[in-house]
DODOPA-664054 format. One record per residue (C-alpha): z, x negated, y; residue number from 1; chain; residue in one letter. Coordinates in Angstrom, 3 decimals. Layout:
ATOM         pz         px         py     i   ch   aa
ATOM          Z          X          Y   NUM    A    A
...
//
This chain:
ATOM         pz         px         py     i   ch   aa
ATOM      0.177      0.145      0.053     1    A    X
ATOM     -0.412     -1.350      3.517     2    A    X
ATOM      1.111      0.059      6.541     3    A    X
ATOM     -1.204      1.581      9.534     4    A    X
ATOM     -2.178     -0.748     12.133     5    A    X
ATOM     -1.423     -3.719      9.800     6    A    X
ATOM     -3.835     -6.778     10.909     7    A    X
ATOM     -2.903     -8.405      7.387     8    A    X
ATOM     -5.621     -6.796      4.964     9    A    X
ATOM     -3.973     -7.904      1.737    10    A    X
ATOM     -4.313     -4.653      0.349    11    A    X
ATOM     -5.703     -4.219     -3.278    12    A    X
ATOM     -9.034     -2.340     -3.460    13    A    X
ATOM     -8.814      1.211     -5.028    14    A    X
ATOM    -11.896      3.073     -5.985    15    A    X
ATOM    -11.916      6.819     -5.818    16    A    X
ATOM    -14.006      9.580     -7.183    17    A    X
ATOM    -13.639     13.256     -5.903    18    A    X
ATOM    -13.996     16.147     -8.411    19    A    X
ATOM    -13.469     20.047     -8.968    20    A    X
ATOM    -11.937     21.613    -11.722    21    A    X
ATOM    -11.963     25.174    -12.346    22    A    X
ATOM    -11.300     27.343    -15.814    23    A    X
ATOM    -13.275     30.571    -16.006    24    A    X
ATOM    -10.879     31.815    -18.445    25    A    X
ATOM     -8.182     31.511    -15.590    26    A    X
ATOM     -9.669     32.842    -12.428    27    A    X
ATOM     -6.526     33.367    -10.890    28    A    X
ATOM     -6.213     29.740    -10.371    29    A    X
ATOM     -9.698     29.194     -8.546    30    A    X
ATOM    -11.204     25.782     -8.073    31    A    X
ATOM     -8.758     22.840     -7.775    32    A    X
ATOM     -9.859     19.921     -5.773    33    A    X
ATOM     -8.991     16.282     -7.287    34    A    X
ATOM     -9.433     12.900     -6.132    35    A    X
ATOM     -9.246     10.294     -9.090    36    A    X
ATOM     -8.422      6.827     -8.243    37    A    X
ATOM     -8.452      3.414    -10.015    38    A    X
ATOM     -6.744      0.397     -8.475    39    A    X
ATOM     -9.079     -2.667     -9.026    40    A    X
ATOM     -6.187     -4.549    -10.550    41    A    X
ATOM     -4.043     -3.963    -13.434    42    A    X
ATOM     -0.299     -4.789    -13.271    43    A    X
ATOM      1.593     -4.603    -16.517    44    A    X
ATOM      5.268     -5.820    -17.290    45    A    X
ATOM      6.596     -5.931    -20.913    46    A    X
ATOM      9.710     -6.355    -22.991    47    A    X
ATOM      9.846     -9.294    -25.112    48    A    X
ATOM     11.810     -7.343    -28.043    49    A    X
ATOM     10.020     -6.012    -31.073    50    A    X
ATOM      7.670     -2.674    -30.392    51    A    X
ATOM      8.168     -2.730    -26.828    52    A    X
ATOM      5.171     -1.366    -24.800    53    A    X
ATOM      3.039     -2.763    -21.888    54    A    X
ATOM      4.298     -0.767    -19.019    55    A    X
ATOM      1.547      0.037    -16.260    56    A    X
ATOM      3.679     -1.192    -13.118    57    A    X
ATOM      1.449      0.917    -10.415    58    A    X
ATOM      1.937      4.069    -12.784    59    A    X
ATOM      5.679      3.335    -12.982    60    A    X
ATOM      6.096      3.115     -9.197    61    A    X
ATOM      4.175      6.358     -8.585    62    A    X
ATOM      6.276      8.297    -11.120    63    A    X
ATOM      9.587      6.859     -9.217    64    A    X
ATOM      7.924      7.862     -6.023    65    A    X
ATOM      7.545     11.671     -6.970    66    A    X
ATOM      4.250     11.529     -9.153    67    A    X
ATOM      4.429     13.249    -12.516    68    A    X
ATOM      3.052     12.245    -15.960    69    A    X
ATOM     -0.495     14.267    -16.750    70    A    X
ATOM     -0.705     14.382    -20.458    71    A    X
ATOM     -3.312     17.604    -20.163    72    A    X
ATOM     -6.112     17.712    -17.856    73    A    X
ATOM     -6.380     21.683    -16.826    74    A    X
ATOM     -5.965     23.575    -14.021    75    A    X
ATOM     -2.452     24.997    -15.016    76    A    X
ATOM     -1.242     21.468    -15.454    77    A    X
ATOM     -2.791     20.134    -12.006    78    A    X
ATOM     -1.240     23.221    -10.036    79    A    X
ATOM      2.151     22.579    -11.548    80    A    X
ATOM      2.049     18.666    -10.532    81    A    X
ATOM      4.724     17.907     -8.100    82    A    X
ATOM      4.204     18.066     -4.409    83    A    X
ATOM      6.050     14.917     -2.976    84    A    X
ATOM      7.221     15.786      0.503    85    A    X
ATOM      6.416     12.326      2.116    86    A    X
ATOM      2.922     12.077      0.995    87    A    X
ATOM     -0.201     13.625      2.804    88    A    X
ATOM     -3.732     13.688      2.918    89    A    X
ATOM     -5.917     13.505      5.999    90    A    X
ATOM     -9.463     14.352      5.790    91    A    X
ATOM    -11.534     13.736      9.051    92    A    X
ATOM    -13.672     15.537     11.264    93    A    X
ATOM    -16.678     14.961      9.298    94    A    X
ATOM    -15.146     15.557      5.805    95    A    X
ATOM    -16.336     12.099      5.051    96    A    X
ATOM    -13.426      9.935      5.096    97    A    X
ATOM    -10.124     10.553      3.328    98    A    X
ATOM     -6.522      8.729      4.173    99    A    X
ATOM     -3.573      9.632      1.496   100    A    X
ATOM     -0.329      8.109      2.483   101    A    X
ATOM      3.056      8.164      2.063   102    A    X
ATOM      5.381      5.359      4.004   103    A    X
ATOM      2.060      3.543      4.007   104    A    X
ATOM     -1.494      4.070      3.358   105    A    X
ATOM     -2.618      4.324     -0.450   106    A    X
ATOM     -6.275      5.089     -0.099   107    A    X
ATOM     -8.515      5.046      2.833   108    A    X
ATOM    -12.017      5.581      1.860   109    A    X
ATOM    -14.983      7.615      1.979   110    A    X
ATOM    -15.965     10.325     -0.370   111    A    X
ATOM    -19.368      8.525     -1.694   112    A    X
ATOM    -22.496      9.964     -0.941   113    A    X
ATOM    -21.232     13.651     -1.244   114    A    X
ATOM    -18.272     15.426     -2.763   115    A    X
ATOM    -18.865     18.042     -5.361   116    A    X
ATOM    -20.183     21.360     -4.429   117    A    X
ATOM    -17.303     23.421     -3.902   118    A    X
ATOM    -14.535     20.299     -3.436   119    A    X
ATOM    -13.971     21.096      0.292   120    A    X
ATOM    -13.597     24.831     -0.104   121    A    X
ATOM    -11.155     24.209     -2.812   122    A    X
ATOM     -9.184     21.979     -0.781   123    A    X
ATOM     -9.062     24.055      2.169   124    A    X
ATOM     -8.100     27.124      0.203   125    A    X
ATOM     -5.076     25.420     -1.735   126    A    X
ATOM     -4.151     23.148      1.197   127    A    X
ATOM     -3.322     20.566     -1.441   128    A    X
ATOM     -5.273     17.587     -3.138   129    A    X
ATOM     -4.514     16.765     -6.708   130    A    X
ATOM     -4.248     12.763     -6.490   131    A    X
ATOM     -4.798     11.600    -10.226   132    A    X
ATOM     -4.129      7.887    -10.670   133    A    X
ATOM     -4.936      5.899    -13.797   134    A    X
ATOM     -5.815      2.198    -14.561   135    A    X
ATOM     -8.513      2.388    -17.082   136    A    X
ATOM    -11.131      4.617    -16.191   137    A    X
ATOM    -14.452      3.420    -15.216   138    A    X
ATOM    -15.631      5.925    -12.123   139    A    X
ATOM    -18.980      4.557    -12.461   140    A    X
ATOM    -19.713      6.394    -16.001   141    A    X
ATOM    -21.020      9.711    -16.401   142    A    X
ATOM    -18.213     10.597    -19.079   143    A    X
ATOM    -15.506      9.814    -16.354   144    A    X
ATOM    -13.880     13.255    -16.942   145    A    X
ATOM    -13.608     12.668    -20.558   146    A    X
ATOM    -12.119      9.150    -19.679   147    A    X
ATOM     -9.534     10.742    -17.392   148    A    X
ATOM     -8.524     13.264    -20.167   149    A    X
ATOM     -8.181     10.407    -22.553   150    A    X
ATOM     -6.124      8.299    -20.482   151    A    X
ATOM     -3.748     11.607    -19.802   152    A    X
ATOM     -3.407     11.731    -23.617   153    A    X
ATOM     -2.530      8.147    -23.736   154    A    X
ATOM      0.137      8.360    -21.005   155    A    X
ATOM     -1.796      6.385    -18.655   156    A    X
ATOM     -2.402      9.373    -15.833   157    A    X
ATOM     -0.023     10.341    -13.201   158    A    X
ATOM     -0.524     12.898    -10.488   159    A    X
ATOM      0.539     14.997     -7.876   160    A    X
ATOM     -0.332     17.582     -5.049   161    A    X
ATOM     -0.798     16.029     -1.866   162    A    X
ATOM     -0.601     18.325      1.286   163    A    X
ATOM     -3.713     18.164      3.309   164    A    X
ATOM     -3.839     17.544      7.284   165    A    X
ATOM     -7.440     17.882      8.625   166    A    X
ATOM     -8.457     17.001     11.800   167    A    X
ATOM    -10.120     19.767     13.859   168    A    X
ATOM    -14.351     20.225     12.937   169    A    X
ATOM    -14.158     19.014      9.438   170    A    X
ATOM    -17.131     20.441      7.641   171    A    X
ATOM    -18.900     19.479      4.425   172    A    X
//
């Protein structure tokens, strides 16, 4: 994380991919706007005792900051994620740049060439962005949705619902 106004650019690159999730069998939930982010580096810690597993330090830190473990990738599970009070998402006036922050900037980047159809509408309707964080997903691959679901089944996916703050005039 970096703090706004920092002149030291020693932060970590985080790649992001916006998505929309809906379940036609559960229309009462509507569409859910997601942002899946993957840090460019993996940081693990381990215990030297037999049977100990590697721990993803980034995901462990986010769990301590109010995120929840995501084991199933569905609208019910995503809309049940915690809403950490100190986190916010800000969408710029052109709806092209997204900044996610708590006590420091966590993600500050564009939405790619275009956000998926319905993403901005779902984000505005709910006022919440589902932020998903995992370390072992290749966002450039076409099967990223199945990769994200698999990461959740392995215990390698955390998420939270982040409150939206939108600058005036955002459109998409």
